[in-house]
C-alpha positions, 0 to 999 in steps of 0.5 A: 029570904035567900041566904046571902054571904054578908047576912048575919046569922047567929045566936043571941048573946050578951055582947058588951066585950071589946072582943066583938066587932074587931074591924081592925082584924078583918079590915083587908079581907072585909074590904076585898070581899065587899068590893064586888059582893052582891050585898054591897056592890050591887045592892046597898051602895047603889041604893044609897047613892040613888037616895042621895041624888044630886050631891054636887057641892053638898057637905057630906059626913060619911059616918062609918065610912069603912074602906071608903067606897061610898066616900069615893062615889060621893066625891066623884059626884061633886060632894065635899066629903068627910069620913069617920070610922071607929076602926083605924084599920078600915081607915087605912084601907080608905086612905089607900083608896082615897089618897092622902088629902081625904078628910078621914078621922077615927071617931066612935059614933057612940060618943061626941062628934068632933064637928061644930053645929050645922057643919053638914048638908047630909049625913050618910050612916050606911050599915052602922046603926045596927051595931049600937044598942042605944041610938039616942046619943048618936042620933042627937049628935048627927042631928046637931052637926046637920044644918036645919033641913039637912038629910040623914040617910040611913041603912040598917038590917031590915027589922024582920031579918032577925026574927026570920033567922030565929024562926029558921033556927027553930027559936021563938021570934022576939021581933018586938024586943031590942035584942043582941045577936052575934055571928062569926065573920070570916074575911080572908084569912081572919075571923071576928066576932060581930055583934048586932042589935035588932030592933022593931020598926016602931023603935027605929021610927020613934028614935028618929022622931025623938031626935028631931028628924022627920021621916021622908022616905022608907025604902026596900030598894031593888038590887041593880039589874046586872046582879042577875048576870053576876050572881045567877045562883044566889038570885035563882030563887028570887022573883022580881028584883028585891029580897029581904035584907036592908032597910033604908031611910031618908030623914030631914033635920027639923 
């Protein structure tokens, strides 16, 4: 596993305090960092758009939309997009990108969603579930707002990443536990303490099926070919077109 700028590295620590995951504090720097970053611009976003396929006319909820890059790309492809995020600061960045008419709302995905049943054809939750300790209530709400047969597209940190980071730090890996990991992020001139919840693959898939989803795709996608030209040093030790970073799912609402 190569070290990437957006990969979380840190230690296990109780992380229930509101001092964690303060995206309002780093909104401007985080937005600027990820516009052209390897992990987002050349890997995570293209992979998610590839999984989404033809979205023309589809009603899509961008759950955890951040500054709106996926929202923008989906809208350009003909989707009818609604974006929600817990960070008002990130939504301010999204508004600058998307315009005043974009449907953007401050919503905490750990709580109820302000939408009726069957409101969307697709929900995209890109790099957001790993901030939550308990996936059950969130997945139940995402299932509720999806029409029958609708899709939930998810990306999270690969479940092996946390165990490998523990091993690299000289610790005994605890892959089969659901455990908290924290890291300090520096974005621009601001820093924030970030909290992530690692869980094994079986815990992920069990949570999906318990919420009424069928798993149709599990993907470890490649980065886009032009990434090698833009990031030659970061990818120098990578053979092929893949590295261990995120894991992608396409789920169907039963």
